[in-house]
C-alpha positions, 0 to 999 in steps of 0.5 A: 510539167514533168513528173520527173526531171529529164536526166538524159536525152538520146538522139538516134539518127538525128536530123535538123541539126543544121549540118551538111547532108549528103546528096542522094539519088532520085527515089524510085516512083512507087505510087501507081505501081503494084505487085513486084514493081511496087516492091521493087521501088520500095526495095530501091528507096530502102537502099537509097536512104535507110539501109547500109547493106541492101542484103538486110532488106527483108520482106518485113522492111518491105511491108513496113515501107509499103504500109507506111509510105501511102500514109505519109503526110509530111513532105519533109523536103518542103520543110525549112532545113534550118538548124532547129535542133541545133539551136535547142541543144545549144540551149540545153544543159541536159546530158545528150548522147547522139547515136549515129550509123557509120553507113548512114547515106543521109549523112555520107561523108559528114559523120565527123561533122556530127561528132564535132558538133556534139563536142561543142555543146555546153552540156555533157555530150558524146557520140556513139558510132554504130559500125556497118549499118545505115539510117534506119539502124534500129531496124538494120542493127536492132540488137546492136542498137538495143544493146547500146540504148539498154546500156545508156538507160541502165547507166541513168537509172 
C-alpha cells in the first residue's frame, strides 16, 4: 500500500502499448569486437534505435552503450508483444501524460497512433511531442525533457 496516492503517471517513450512499431534495420554486431570496431558497432546501433541526430552521439553515450550492452539479460525481441500497458492504462483512472519523440525510429510513422490512443483513455490523458529527438530523448534532448518533466511535476505538487 502506498503512503500517498499516485496523482499522475508520466510515460516517456513507452512501449508495450500494442501499437504498430517501425521496422528497423539489423543491428551491428558488437560481441567479439574490440577497440574502434566495437565502438563503431555501438555507434551504429545508437543511430538505428536511440538517436534522431547521429551528431549528438558523444563519447559518454558510447561509453554507456558499451557498459550496458554486455549486462543485458532480457531478450526483449522474444517477449510477447501484446498490449499489456495498453490494457493497464485502460483500467486506470490516474491522469497520464505520454511524452514521445518526433524522431523516435522505433515508432517511425506511427506517432499519431500513440497520440490517438492516449485520447481514448478514460482517465485524463495528454501527449507531449518533443521535436528533433529520438527514442533516448532523456539523453539526446536532456534539457528539453527535463523542463517538460519539471513542469509536469511542479503542476502536480
